[in-house]
N, C-alpha and C positions, 0 to 999 in steps of 0.2 A: 689344543683341539677345540676348546670351547669358544675361542675368539671368532672363528669363521662363521658359526651359526649366528652369533650376536651381530656381526657386521652385516650378514645377509638380511637379518631381520630389520635392522635400521635402514639398509639400502632399499628394501621393499617398502617400508613405511614412507620414506622420502619420495620414492617413485609414485606411490599411490596418492600421496597428498598432492604432489605437483600435477598429476594427471587430473585430479578432481578440481584443483584450484584453476588450472587452465580452462576447465569447462565452465567455471562459474565467475571468473574475473576477467574483465576486459576494460581496464581503466582508461578514461579519457580525461585530459587535462582541462582546466578552466572552470569558471563558475557557471552553473546552469542558469540560463536566462528565463526560460519559459515557465518555471515552477517557483513558487514561494511557499514556505512552510510557516505555520503559526502554531506555537505551543500553547495549549490550553492549560497546562500545568495542573494546579489544584482548583481551577475554576469550576463553579457549579453550573447548573443549567441556565440560570439567569445570565451569568457571565458569557456562556457560549452563545446564547441568543443575541446578546448585545454585540459580540464580536461578529457573528454572522451578518447582522444588520449593517455594521460598519463596512465589512468587506464588500457586501453586495452593492453598497452605494457607490463603490469605485468601479463597478462594471467589469469584473473578471469574466473569463470565458466560462469557467465552471469552478465550483467549490466542492472539493472532495472532503467529506466529513468522515474521518477515520476514527469514529467513536461509536459505541453501542448504547442505545437507549432502550433498555428492555421493558421499562414500565411506563405507564401513562395513567394518571389518576385525576385529570381535569383540574388540578390545582392551578393557581395563577401562574406559577413558574413553568409548569408543563405546557400550559396554553401559550405562554409567551414563547417558549421554544418551538412549539408546533407552528405558530404564526410566522416565526422567523424562517423556519425551514420552507414553509409554503411560499413565502415572499421572495426567496432567494434562489440562486442557481445551485442548490445543494443536491449533491449526489451522495447517498448514504451507503456506508459499508454495513454488511450484515453477515450472519452465518447461514449455512445452507446444507440441507441433507434431503436427497430424494424428493425434490419438488416442494420442500418446505423451508421457508426462511425462519430463523429464530434469533433471539437475543436483541431484536429491534422490534418495538411494538408496531403493529400494523397501522396505527394512526400516523406515525411518522413516515412510514413507507408510502402511504397513500398521499401524503402532503409533499413528498420530495419530488424534485425534478426527475430523478432516476435513482437506481440503487444497483449494487452488485455485491457478490459475496467476496469477502476479503480473508482468504485463508492460504497458508503456505504449507509446504511439506518438507520435512527435514530428512537428510540422509547423512549417515556418519556423524550425527549431532549438529550438522550445519543446515541452515535454510538453503534448500537446493532446487526446489520445484514449486510451481503453482499451476493449477488447472485453469486454462484460458476460458473454458466453458464447461458446463455440465448439462446433461439431459434433465429436463424439467418434467417429471412424471406426475401428471395430474389425474390420470386414470389408467386403467389396464391397457386400453388401446394405445395411448401415447407411450406407455412403457414398452409395448411390443413393437411400435413403429418409430419411436424416437423422433416425434414430429416437432419438438420445441427444445429450446436451449435457454439457459440462464448464464450470463457472462460474469467473468471476474470483475471485481471492483476497478482494478487498474485499467481493464479494457474499456469499461464504460466511460471512465474519465478520459482516456486517450481518444476514444471515439467522439466525445463531445468537443474535443480540441481540434482534432484532424481526422475526420471520418475516413478519408481516402487512405491515409497512412495506416489507420487501424485495420481497415478491411484488407489491405495488402499484407499486413503482418499475419492476419488470420488465414489468408489464402496460402501463405508460405509455411504455415505451421502444420506439420504432418499429423499431429495429434494434439489432443487437449493438454496433456501433461507436458509442460514447458520448462526447460531448465532455467532457473533464475540466474541471471547474469548481472553482476554488479559493474556498472560503468562509472559511477560517481560515488565518492566518499562523503561523509556527513559535512565536512567543512567546505564542500563545493556548492552547497545550497545556502541561499539566504534564508535565515530563520528569524522570525520575530518571536521573542520570548514571552512568557507569561507576564501579563500586566503591561507589556509594551504595546499600548493601544494606539500608537501613532503609526498608521499605515498610510504613507503618501500614495494618493490615488495613481500617480504616474508609475508607481512600482507595483501596483495591483492590477491595473487595467489590462485587459487582453491576456492575462496570465492564468495558469492553473494554480489554484490556491488549495493547499492541503492543510486541513485543520485537524490536529491530533495531539496525542500525548508525547512529549519529547523531554521528559524529566520533571523533577530531579531524581526520582527513584528509578529502579530498573523495571517498572511496570511496562508491559508491551515492548520489551527489549529482547533481542534474539541473538543467537550465535551465528555469525556468517564468516565467509572467507575474507571479509574486509579486515578482520582482526589482525591479519598478518601484514597489513599495509598501514597501520597506525601505531605509532610508538606507545600510545597509552594502553592499547589492548593486546599488543603482541606478547604472548606468553601468559597473559592474565586469564584466570579461570572464571570469567564472568561474561555475560552477554555484551555485545559490542555495537549493535545497530537497532535503533528504534523502528517500530512498525511503519510510521509515516515515511521514513527514509527508504525502507524496503519498497513501499508502494510507489514512491517517486522513481526508484530504479526500474520497477516493473513498467511504469508508464513510459519511461525513456526507451526501454527495450522496444515497446510497441511503436512509438513515434519514430524512432531512429532505425527500426528494422534490425535490431541486434538479435541474432539467433545463436 
């Protein structure tokens, strides 16, 4: 008599997982051409500044800096980074709550080409949603009337690359809270690793460049439904996708109209 409840439990679990996975996985074959990722690894701010300068010299459409620079103390290194951000097509990621950005110093935000908040929402332990935009409450009137918005980091990047596609995605999104859909796995992106400073300009020009942490540790690594589609992570009790890969998939959602 115990067997039937056990079977029912596992049947329900499998059904629930498949329903959730179908909602968040829509894999497309082939390497992504419009996006390149660069791993900053253990590089310090001077290293990041030099990488920014080198990338910018190759004329990408936009550089998505998926890193947080919470402090600024006018040191030579910080000034070097600030100047590199100001001179490049850098869009910065930040944190955001009720009209206030945090975890990135205002000096860097003021110098940047643009910025957006880069946060995700988990459900059942898996990265499942992101908010396309939030209301930016500067005062009581705006809070009551909702007159302004701040957009997600991925949306700002996508908009810089193709504003028409980004606007179309926004118009077709019934609400800010957007299901996160994975269309590409990590090995479908071209990634330049830490200290691999040879960036052929032909491979950078006219592309979206995402600069962020891609190892070697599990810092900024998250659990997603992609784990069931890679042999390395299937059944493993550890995160499977780095933040910059998540951002890249969010950008592709917007550019390719994946809902």
